[in-house]
PDB file with SEQRES, HELIX, SHEET and CRYST1 records, atoms N, CA, C and O in Angstrom:
SEQRES   1 A   68  ARG GLY LEU PRO ASN LYS THR ILE ALA TYR ASP LEU ASN          
SEQRES   2 A   68  ILE SER ALA ARG THR VAL GLU VAL HIS ARG ALA ASN MET          
SEQRES   3 A   68  MET ALA LYS LEU GLY VAL ARG SER LEU SER ASP ALA LEU          
SEQRES   4 A   68  ARG ILE ALA PHE ALA ALA GLY LEU GLY SER ARG GLN ALA          
SEQRES   5 A   68  GLU PRO ASP ALA ALA ARG PRO ALA ASP PHE GLY GLY ARG          
SEQRES   6 A   68  THR ALA GLN                                                  
HELIX    1 AA1 ASN A    5  LEU A   12  1                                   8    
HELIX    2 AA2 ALA A   16  LEU A   30  1                                  15    
HELIX    3 AA3 LEU A   35  ALA A   44  1                                  10    
CRYST1    1.000    1.000    1.000  90.00  90.00  90.00 P 1           1          
ATOM      1  N   ARG A   1      -2.658 -23.313-114.717  1.00  0.00           N  
ATOM      2  CA  ARG A   1      -3.054 -24.677-115.233  1.00  0.00           C  
ATOM      3  C   ARG A   1      -3.710 -24.546-116.600  1.00  0.00           C  
ATOM      4  O   ARG A   1      -4.028 -25.563-117.217  1.00  0.00           O  
ATOM      5  N   GLY A   2      -3.918 -23.365-117.081  1.00  0.00           N  
ATOM      6  CA  GLY A   2      -4.504 -23.224-118.382  1.00  0.00           C  
ATOM      7  C   GLY A   2      -5.949 -23.589-118.464  1.00  0.00           C  
ATOM      8  O   GLY A   2      -6.370 -24.226-119.430  1.00  0.00           O  
ATOM      9  N   LEU A   3      -6.721 -23.209-117.490  1.00  0.00           N  
ATOM     10  CA  LEU A   3      -8.144 -23.517-117.450  1.00  0.00           C  
ATOM     11  C   LEU A   3      -8.974 -22.513-118.260  1.00  0.00           C  
ATOM     12  O   LEU A   3      -8.645 -21.328-118.319  1.00  0.00           O  
ATOM     13  N   PRO A   4     -10.016 -22.985-118.860  1.00  0.00           N  
ATOM     14  CA  PRO A   4     -10.939 -22.012-119.575  1.00  0.00           C  
ATOM     15  C   PRO A   4     -11.602 -21.065-118.639  1.00  0.00           C  
ATOM     16  O   PRO A   4     -11.773 -21.365-117.457  1.00  0.00           O  
ATOM     17  N   ASN A   5     -11.973 -19.938-119.139  1.00  0.00           N  
ATOM     18  CA  ASN A   5     -12.678 -18.898-118.311  1.00  0.00           C  
ATOM     19  C   ASN A   5     -13.920 -19.511-117.616  1.00  0.00           C  
ATOM     20  O   ASN A   5     -14.182 -19.244-116.443  1.00  0.00           O  
ATOM     21  N   LYS A   6     -14.647 -20.309-118.345  1.00  0.00           N  
ATOM     22  CA  LYS A   6     -15.898 -20.814-117.715  1.00  0.00           C  
ATOM     23  C   LYS A   6     -15.606 -21.751-116.480  1.00  0.00           C  
ATOM     24  O   LYS A   6     -16.341 -21.753-115.493  1.00  0.00           O  
ATOM     25  N   THR A   7     -14.506 -22.534-116.595  1.00  0.00           N  
ATOM     26  CA  THR A   7     -14.116 -23.334-115.517  1.00  0.00           C  
ATOM     27  C   THR A   7     -13.678 -22.551-114.316  1.00  0.00           C  
ATOM     28  O   THR A   7     -14.073 -22.812-113.180  1.00  0.00           O  
ATOM     29  N   ILE A   8     -12.804 -21.531-114.624  1.00  0.00           N  
ATOM     30  CA  ILE A   8     -12.353 -20.645-113.508  1.00  0.00           C  
ATOM     31  C   ILE A   8     -13.547 -19.976-112.877  1.00  0.00           C  
ATOM     32  O   ILE A   8     -13.632 -19.913-111.651  1.00  0.00           O  
ATOM     33  N   ALA A   9     -14.465 -19.478-113.662  1.00  0.00           N  
ATOM     34  CA  ALA A   9     -15.670 -18.795-113.172  1.00  0.00           C  
ATOM     35  C   ALA A   9     -16.462 -19.712-112.258  1.00  0.00           C  
ATOM     36  O   ALA A   9     -16.861 -19.319-111.162  1.00  0.00           O  
ATOM     37  N   TYR A  10     -16.687 -20.928-112.711  1.00  0.00           N  
ATOM     38  CA  TYR A  10     -17.448 -21.896-111.952  1.00  0.00           C  
ATOM     39  C   TYR A  10     -16.807 -22.180-110.621  1.00  0.00           C  
ATOM     40  O   TYR A  10     -17.475 -22.181-109.586  1.00  0.00           O  
ATOM     41  N   ASP A  11     -15.456 -22.431-110.643  1.00  0.00           N  
ATOM     42  CA  ASP A  11     -14.745 -22.741-109.367  1.00  0.00           C  
ATOM     43  C   ASP A  11     -14.746 -21.577-108.394  1.00  0.00           C  
ATOM     44  O   ASP A  11     -14.715 -21.777-107.180  1.00  0.00           O  
ATOM     45  N   LEU A  12     -14.783 -20.349-108.928  1.00  0.00           N  
ATOM     46  CA  LEU A  12     -14.702 -19.201-108.055  1.00  0.00           C  
ATOM     47  C   LEU A  12     -16.136 -18.587-107.781  1.00  0.00           C  
ATOM     48  O   LEU A  12     -16.291 -17.604-107.055  1.00  0.00           O  
ATOM     49  N   ASN A  13     -17.095 -19.198-108.374  1.00  0.00           N  
ATOM     50  CA  ASN A  13     -18.520 -18.741-108.223  1.00  0.00           C  
ATOM     51  C   ASN A  13     -18.691 -17.282-108.648  1.00  0.00           C  
ATOM     52  O   ASN A  13     -19.332 -16.475-107.975  1.00  0.00           O  
ATOM     53  N   ILE A  14     -18.056 -16.974-109.849  1.00  0.00           N  
ATOM     54  CA  ILE A  14     -18.259 -15.651-110.451  1.00  0.00           C  
ATOM     55  C   ILE A  14     -18.608 -15.898-111.902  1.00  0.00           C  
ATOM     56  O   ILE A  14     -18.625 -17.040-112.361  1.00  0.00           O  
ATOM     57  N   SER A  15     -18.896 -14.786-112.648  1.00  0.00           N  
ATOM     58  CA  SER A  15     -19.252 -15.006-114.064  1.00  0.00           C  
ATOM     59  C   SER A  15     -17.992 -15.128-114.957  1.00  0.00           C  
ATOM     60  O   SER A  15     -16.910 -14.652-114.614  1.00  0.00           O  
ATOM     61  N   ALA A  16     -18.183 -15.773-116.090  1.00  0.00           N  
ATOM     62  CA  ALA A  16     -17.076 -15.912-116.995  1.00  0.00           C  
ATOM     63  C   ALA A  16     -16.600 -14.518-117.481  1.00  0.00           C  
ATOM     64  O   ALA A  16     -15.413 -14.308-117.731  1.00  0.00           O  
ATOM     65  N   ARG A  17     -17.526 -13.610-117.601  1.00  0.00           N  
ATOM     66  CA  ARG A  17     -17.193 -12.231-118.009  1.00  0.00           C  
ATOM     67  C   ARG A  17     -16.260 -11.568-116.957  1.00  0.00           C  
ATOM     68  O   ARG A  17     -15.321 -10.861-117.325  1.00  0.00           O  
ATOM     69  N   THR A  18     -16.517 -11.794-115.682  1.00  0.00           N  
ATOM     70  CA  THR A  18     -15.680 -11.276-114.629  1.00  0.00           C  
ATOM     71  C   THR A  18     -14.251 -11.805-114.785  1.00  0.00           C  
ATOM     72  O   THR A  18     -13.286 -11.059-114.619  1.00  0.00           O  
ATOM     73  N   VAL A  19     -14.125 -13.085-115.102  1.00  0.00           N  
ATOM     74  CA  VAL A  19     -12.811 -13.689-115.308  1.00  0.00           C  
ATOM     75  C   VAL A  19     -12.145 -12.970-116.484  1.00  0.00           C  
ATOM     76  O   VAL A  19     -10.975 -12.599-116.383  1.00  0.00           O  
ATOM     77  N   GLU A  20     -12.852 -12.766-117.585  1.00  0.00           N  
ATOM     78  CA  GLU A  20     -12.286 -12.117-118.797  1.00  0.00           C  
ATOM     79  C   GLU A  20     -11.800 -10.705-118.418  1.00  0.00           C  
ATOM     80  O   GLU A  20     -10.706 -10.313-118.824  1.00  0.00           O  
ATOM     81  N   VAL A  21     -12.571  -9.955-117.668  1.00  0.00           N  
ATOM     82  CA  VAL A  21     -12.209  -8.585-117.299  1.00  0.00           C  
ATOM     83  C   VAL A  21     -10.949  -8.613-116.473  1.00  0.00           C  
ATOM     84  O   VAL A  21     -10.010  -7.867-116.749  1.00  0.00           O  
ATOM     85  N   HIS A  22     -10.910  -9.460-115.462  1.00  0.00           N  
ATOM     86  CA  HIS A  22      -9.747  -9.495-114.556  1.00  0.00           C  
ATOM     87  C   HIS A  22      -8.496  -9.929-115.342  1.00  0.00           C  
ATOM     88  O   HIS A  22      -7.410  -9.396-115.115  1.00  0.00           O  
ATOM     89  N   ARG A  23      -8.645 -10.884-116.252  1.00  0.00           N  
ATOM     90  CA  ARG A  23      -7.497 -11.327-117.077  1.00  0.00           C  
ATOM     91  C   ARG A  23      -7.041 -10.163-117.956  1.00  0.00           C  
ATOM     92  O   ARG A  23      -5.840  -9.900-118.031  1.00  0.00           O  
ATOM     93  N   ALA A  24      -7.946  -9.467-118.614  1.00  0.00           N  
ATOM     94  CA  ALA A  24      -7.570  -8.326-119.473  1.00  0.00           C  
ATOM     95  C   ALA A  24      -6.940  -7.249-118.668  1.00  0.00           C  
ATOM     96  O   ALA A  24      -5.980  -6.639-119.140  1.00  0.00           O  
ATOM     97  N   ASN A  25      -7.417  -6.962-117.457  1.00  0.00           N  
ATOM     98  CA  ASN A  25      -6.767  -5.904-116.660  1.00  0.00           C  
ATOM     99  C   ASN A  25      -5.369  -6.307-116.240  1.00  0.00           C  
ATOM    100  O   ASN A  25      -4.458  -5.478-116.262  1.00  0.00           O  
ATOM    101  N   MET A  26      -5.182  -7.521-115.868  1.00  0.00           N  
ATOM    102  CA  MET A  26      -3.881  -8.021-115.532  1.00  0.00           C  
ATOM    103  C   MET A  26      -2.896  -7.899-116.630  1.00  0.00           C  
ATOM    104  O   MET A  26      -1.760  -7.467-116.429  1.00  0.00           O  
ATOM    105  N   MET A  27      -3.333  -8.283-117.811  1.00  0.00           N  
ATOM    106  CA  MET A  27      -2.484  -8.260-118.964  1.00  0.00           C  
ATOM    107  C   MET A  27      -2.150  -6.799-119.372  1.00  0.00           C  
ATOM    108  O   MET A  27      -1.040  -6.525-119.827  1.00  0.00           O  
ATOM    109  N   ALA A  28      -3.104  -5.880-119.209  1.00  0.00           N  
ATOM    110  CA  ALA A  28      -2.854  -4.531-119.464  1.00  0.00           C  
ATOM    111  C   ALA A  28      -1.779  -3.927-118.514  1.00  0.00           C  
ATOM    112  O   ALA A  28      -0.876  -3.202-118.932  1.00  0.00           O  
ATOM    113  N   LYS A  29      -1.932  -4.268-117.225  1.00  0.00           N  
ATOM    114  CA  LYS A  29      -1.027  -3.798-116.231  1.00  0.00           C  
ATOM    115  C   LYS A  29       0.406  -4.335-116.454  1.00  0.00           C  
ATOM    116  O   LYS A  29       1.394  -3.669-116.141  1.00  0.00           O  
ATOM    117  N   LEU A  30       0.480  -5.565-117.007  1.00  0.00           N  
ATOM    118  CA  LEU A  30       1.802  -6.158-117.304  1.00  0.00           C  
ATOM    119  C   LEU A  30       2.364  -5.663-118.611  1.00  0.00           C  
ATOM    120  O   LEU A  30       3.550  -5.847-118.885  1.00  0.00           O  
ATOM    121  N   GLY A  31       1.537  -5.037-119.423  1.00  0.00           N  
ATOM    122  CA  GLY A  31       1.949  -4.538-120.723  1.00  0.00           C  
ATOM    123  C   GLY A  31       2.170  -5.636-121.741  1.00  0.00           C  
ATOM    124  O   GLY A  31       3.064  -5.524-122.580  1.00  0.00           O  
ATOM    125  N   VAL A  32       1.342  -6.743-121.686  1.00  0.00           N  
ATOM    126  CA  VAL A  32       1.496  -7.777-122.653  1.00  0.00           C  
ATOM    127  C   VAL A  32       0.160  -7.968-123.441  1.00  0.00           C  
ATOM    128  O   VAL A  32      -0.914  -7.538-123.020  1.00  0.00           O  
ATOM    129  N   ARG A  33       0.302  -8.609-124.552  1.00  0.00           N  
ATOM    130  CA  ARG A  33      -0.856  -8.803-125.440  1.00  0.00           C  
ATOM    131  C   ARG A  33      -1.328 -10.274-125.429  1.00  0.00           C  
ATOM    132  O   ARG A  33      -2.424 -10.567-125.906  1.00  0.00           O  
ATOM    133  N   SER A  34      -0.549 -11.156-124.914  1.00  0.00           N  
ATOM    134  CA  SER A  34      -0.912 -12.569-124.959  1.00  0.00           C  
ATOM    135  C   SER A  34      -0.786 -13.159-123.603  1.00  0.00           C  
ATOM    136  O   SER A  34      -0.005 -12.675-122.784  1.00  0.00           O  
ATOM    137  N   LEU A  35      -1.557 -14.229-123.330  1.00  0.00           N  
ATOM    138  CA  LEU A  35      -1.539 -14.925-122.128  1.00  0.00           C  
ATOM    139  C   LEU A  35      -0.152 -15.633-121.938  1.00  0.00           C  
ATOM    140  O   LEU A  35       0.320 -15.805-120.814  1.00  0.00           O  
ATOM    141  N   SER A  36       0.450 -16.017-123.032  1.00  0.00           N  
ATOM    142  CA  SER A  36       1.769 -16.664-123.001  1.00  0.00           C  
ATOM    143  C   SER A  36       2.777 -15.643-122.442  1.00  0.00           C  
ATOM    144  O   SER A  36       3.598 -15.993-121.594  1.00  0.00           O  
ATOM    145  N   ASP A  37       2.722 -14.425-122.895  1.00  0.00           N  
ATOM    146  CA  ASP A  37       3.725 -13.394-122.334  1.00  0.00           C  
ATOM    147  C   ASP A  37       3.397 -13.181-120.891  1.00  0.00           C  
ATOM    148  O   ASP A  37       4.336 -13.047-120.107  1.00  0.00           O  
ATOM    149  N   ALA A  38       2.190 -13.136-120.464  1.00  0.00           N  
ATOM    150  CA  ALA A  38       1.874 -12.984-119.050  1.00  0.00           C  
ATOM    151  C   ALA A  38       2.455 -14.107-118.204  1.00  0.00           C  
ATOM    152  O   ALA A  38       3.029 -13.884-117.138  1.00  0.00           O  
ATOM    153  N   LEU A  39       2.284 -15.341-118.727  1.00  0.00           N  
ATOM    154  CA  LEU A  39       2.846 -16.518-118.050  1.00  0.00           C  
ATOM    155  C   LEU A  39       4.368 -16.491-117.963  1.00  0.00           C  
ATOM    156  O   LEU A  39       4.947 -16.896-116.956  1.00  0.00           O  
ATOM    157  N   ARG A  40       5.003 -16.017-119.014  1.00  0.00           N  
ATOM    158  CA  ARG A  40       6.448 -15.874-118.964  1.00  0.00           C  
ATOM    159  C   ARG A  40       6.879 -14.952-117.839  1.00  0.00           C  
ATOM    160  O   ARG A  40       7.810 -15.258-117.094  1.00  0.00           O  
ATOM    161  N   ILE A  41       6.222 -13.865-117.726  1.00  0.00           N  
ATOM    162  CA  ILE A  41       6.493 -12.900-116.647  1.00  0.00           C  
ATOM    163  C   ILE A  41       6.236 -13.514-115.294  1.00  0.00           C  
ATOM    164  O   ILE A  41       7.026 -13.342-114.365  1.00  0.00           O  
ATOM    165  N   ALA A  42       5.135 -14.228-115.177  1.00  0.00           N  
ATOM    166  CA  ALA A  42       4.815 -14.883-113.851  1.00  0.00           C  
ATOM    167  C   ALA A  42       5.909 -15.877-113.496  1.00  0.00           C  
ATOM    168  O   ALA A  42       6.394 -15.874-112.364  1.00  0.00           O  
ATOM    169  N   PHE A  43       6.304 -16.718-114.426  1.00  0.00           N  
ATOM    170  CA  PHE A  43       7.299 -17.770-114.158  1.00  0.00           C  
ATOM    171  C   PHE A  43       8.661 -17.096-113.857  1.00  0.00           C  
ATOM    172  O   PHE A  43       9.391 -17.591-112.999  1.00  0.00           O  
ATOM    173  N   ALA A  44       9.005 -16.048-114.496  1.00  0.00           N  
ATOM    174  CA  ALA A  44      10.273 -15.292-114.225  1.00  0.00           C  
ATOM    175  C   ALA A  44      10.288 -14.699-112.832  1.00  0.00           C  
ATOM    176  O   ALA A  44      11.345 -14.525-112.226  1.00  0.00           O  
ATOM    177  N   ALA A  45       9.090 -14.390-112.326  1.00  0.00           N  
ATOM    178  CA  ALA A  45       8.949 -13.782-111.022  1.00  0.00           C  
ATOM    179  C   ALA A  45       8.879 -14.897-109.920  1.00  0.00           C  
ATOM    180  O   ALA A  45       8.777 -14.606-108.728  1.00  0.00           O  
ATOM    181  N   GLY A  46       8.937 -16.141-110.362  1.00  0.00           N  
ATOM    182  CA  GLY A  46       8.890 -17.226-109.408  1.00  0.00           C  
ATOM    183  C   GLY A  46       7.484 -17.651-109.039  1.00  0.00           C  
ATOM    184  O   GLY A  46       7.330 -18.373-108.054  1.00  0.00           O  
ATOM    185  N   LEU A  47       6.463 -17.260-109.749  1.00  0.00           N  
ATOM    186  CA  LEU A  47       5.069 -17.655-109.480  1.00  0.00           C  
ATOM    187  C   LEU A  47       4.735 -18.834-110.344  1.00  0.00           C  
ATOM    188  O   LEU A  47       5.042 -18.869-111.536  1.00  0.00           O  
ATOM    189  N   GLY A  48       4.108 -19.790-109.730  1.00  0.00           N  
ATOM    190  CA  GLY A  48       3.657 -20.977-110.520  1.00  0.00           C  
ATOM    191  C   GLY A  48       4.815 -21.920-110.810  1.00  0.00           C  
ATOM    192  O   GLY A  48       5.946 -21.776-110.347  1.00  0.00           O  
ATOM    193  N   SER A  49       4.421 -22.910-111.632  1.00  0.00           N  
ATOM    194  CA  SER A  49       5.376 -23.936-112.066  1.00  0.00           C  
ATOM    195  C   SER A  49       5.201 -24.197-113.502  1.00  0.00           C  
ATOM    196  O   SER A  49       4.070 -24.225-113.988  1.00  0.00           O  
ATOM    197  N   ARG A  50       6.308 -24.399-114.241  1.00  0.00           N  
ATOM    198  CA  ARG A  50       6.256 -24.695-115.675  1.00  0.00           C  
ATOM    199  C   ARG A  50       5.750 -26.121-115.883  1.00  0.00           C  
ATOM    200  O   ARG A  50       5.232 -26.437-116.954  1.00  0.00           O  
ATOM    201  N   GLN A  51       5.888 -26.965-114.903  1.00  0.00           N  
ATOM    202  CA  GLN A  51       5.471 -28.302-115.061  1.00  0.00           C  
ATOM    203  C   GLN A  51       4.006 -28.526-114.667  1.00  0.00           C  
ATOM    204  O   GLN A  51       3.599 -28.066-113.600  1.00  0.00           O  
ATOM    205  N   ALA A  52       3.223 -29.194-115.460  1.00  0.00           N  
ATOM    206  CA  ALA A  52       1.835 -29.351-115.138  1.00  0.00           C  
ATOM    207  C   ALA A  52       1.733 -30.320-113.947  1.00  0.00           C  
ATOM    208  O   ALA A  52       2.332 -31.395-113.934  1.00  0.00           O  
ATOM    209  N   GLU A  53       0.969 -29.901-112.979  1.00  0.00           N  
ATOM    210  CA  GLU A  53       0.801 -30.723-111.783  1.00  0.00           C  
ATOM    211  C   GLU A  53      -0.606 -31.249-111.761  1.00  0.00           C  
ATOM    212  O   GLU A  53      -1.560 -30.486-111.912  1.00  0.00           O  
ATOM    213  N   PRO A  54      -0.756 -32.591-111.567  1.00  0.00           N  
ATOM    214  CA  PRO A  54      -2.127 -33.197-111.530  1.00  0.00           C  
ATOM    215  C   PRO A  54      -2.885 -32.649-110.340  1.00  0.00           C  
ATOM    216  O   PRO A  54      -2.321 -32.460-109.262  1.00  0.00           O  
ATOM    217  N   ASP A  55      -4.162 -32.397-110.541  1.00  0.00           N  
ATOM    218  CA  ASP A  55      -4.979 -31.918-109.474  1.00  0.00           C  
ATOM    219  C   ASP A  55      -5.971 -33.020-109.106  1.00  0.00           C  
ATOM    220  O   ASP A  55      -6.987 -33.219-109.772  1.00  0.00           O  
ATOM    221  N   ALA A  56      -5.642 -33.732-108.019  1.00  0.00           N  
ATOM    222  CA  ALA A  56      -6.437 -34.865-107.584  1.00  0.00           C  
ATOM    223  C   ALA A  56      -7.887 -34.475-107.237  1.00  0.00           C  
ATOM    224  O   ALA A  56      -8.801 -35.296-107.312  1.00  0.00           O  
ATOM    225  N   ALA A  57      -8.070 -33.196-106.854  1.00  0.00           N  
ATOM    226  CA  ALA A  57      -9.372 -32.773-106.467  1.00  0.00           C  
ATOM    227  C   ALA A  57     -10.287 -32.511-107.617  1.00  0.00           C  
ATOM    228  O   ALA A  57     -11.497 -32.384-107.431  1.00  0.00           O  
ATOM    229  N   ARG A  58      -9.730 -32.423-108.831  1.00  0.00           N  
ATOM    230  CA  ARG A  58     -10.506 -32.061-110.023  1.00  0.00           C  
ATOM    231  C   ARG A  58     -10.682 -33.274-110.883  1.00  0.00           C  
ATOM    232  O   ARG A  58      -9.725 -33.702-111.530  1.00  0.00           O  
ATOM    233  N   PRO A  59     -11.904 -33.872-110.925  1.00  0.00           N  
ATOM    234  CA  PRO A  59     -12.090 -34.979-111.904  1.00  0.00           C  
ATOM    235  C   PRO A  59     -11.950 -34.513-113.326  1.00  0.00           C  
ATOM    236  O   PRO A  59     -12.348 -33.403-113.678  1.00  0.00           O  
ATOM    237  N   ALA A  60     -11.372 -35.384-114.147  1.00  0.00           N  
ATOM    238  CA  ALA A  60     -11.218 -35.092-115.517  1.00  0.00           C  
ATOM    239  C   ALA A  60     -12.500 -34.862-116.250  1.00  0.00           C  
ATOM    240  O   ALA A  60     -13.469 -35.590-116.031  1.00  0.00           O  
ATOM    241  N   ASP A  61     -12.547 -33.857-117.134  1.00  0.00           N  
ATOM    242  CA  ASP A  61     -13.626 -33.531-118.014  1.00  0.00           C  
ATOM    243  C   ASP A  61     -14.939 -33.116-117.311  1.00  0.00           C  
ATOM    244  O   ASP A  61     -15.996 -33.178-117.939  1.00  0.00           O  
ATOM    245  N   PHE A  62     -14.906 -32.722-116.105  1.00  0.00           N  
ATOM    246  CA  PHE A  62     -16.123 -32.241-115.434  1.00  0.00           C  
ATOM    247  C   PHE A  62     -15.978 -30.793-115.071  1.00  0.00           C  
ATOM    248  O   PHE A  62     -16.867 -30.259-114.408  1.00  0.00           O  
ATOM    249  N   GLY A  63     -14.927 -30.123-115.457  1.00  0.00           N  
ATOM    250  CA  GLY A  63     -14.798 -28.685-115.234  1.00  0.00           C  
ATOM    251  C   GLY A  63     -14.991 -28.241-113.768  1.00  0.00           C  
ATOM    252  O   GLY A  63     -15.608 -27.215-113.479  1.00  0.00           O  
ATOM    253  N   GLY A  64     -14.443 -29.049-112.874  1.00  0.00           N  
ATOM    254  CA  GLY A  64     -14.504 -28.669-111.463  1.00  0.00           C  
ATOM    255  C   GLY A  64     -15.736 -29.262-110.776  1.00  0.00           C  
ATOM    256  O   GLY A  64     -15.841 -29.244-109.550  1.00  0.00           O  
ATOM    257  N   ARG A  65     -16.648 -29.776-111.561  1.00  0.00           N  
ATOM    258  CA  ARG A  65     -17.837 -30.340-110.969  1.00  0.00           C  
ATOM    259  C   ARG A  65     -17.598 -31.875-110.715  1.00  0.00           C  
ATOM    260  O   ARG A  65     -16.764 -32.483-111.386  1.00  0.00           O  
ATOM    261  N   THR A  66     -18.302 -32.459-109.789  1.00  0.00           N  
ATOM    262  CA  THR A  66     -18.170 -33.884-109.561  1.00  0.00           C  
ATOM    263  C   THR A  66     -19.254 -34.608-110.389  1.00  0.00           C  
ATOM    264  O   THR A  66     -20.366 -34.118-110.589  1.00  0.00           O  
ATOM    265  N   ALA A  67     -18.858 -35.790-110.848  1.00  0.00           N  
ATOM    266  CA  ALA A  67     -19.835 -36.602-111.580  1.00  0.00           C  
ATOM    267  C   ALA A  67     -20.938 -37.109-110.688  1.00  0.00           C  
ATOM    268  O   ALA A  67     -20.693 -37.416-109.521  1.00  0.00           O  
ATOM    269  N   GLN A  68     -22.111 -37.203-111.189  1.00  0.00           N  
ATOM    270  CA  GLN A  68     -23.195 -37.613-110.386  1.00  0.00           C  
ATOM    271  C   GLN A  68     -23.873 -38.878-110.965  1.00  0.00           C  
ATOM    272  O   GLN A  68     -24.841 -39.377-110.391  1.00  0.00           O  
TER     273      GLN A  68                                                      
END                                                                             
């Protein structure tokens, strides 16, 4: 879905640095230098969807948090 590291970290209750490290490790294992290349490989393998899907559980502009 193209979420920022901070949003992913918040949703998974981990640090943004942990997200960065996991993303870097995944890209190294795939032998790619860009996230776009990694996504191409994922789509070619049948993972994910090229079409953006709305996430009804995620309010817009709150990064996974609910408005209060």
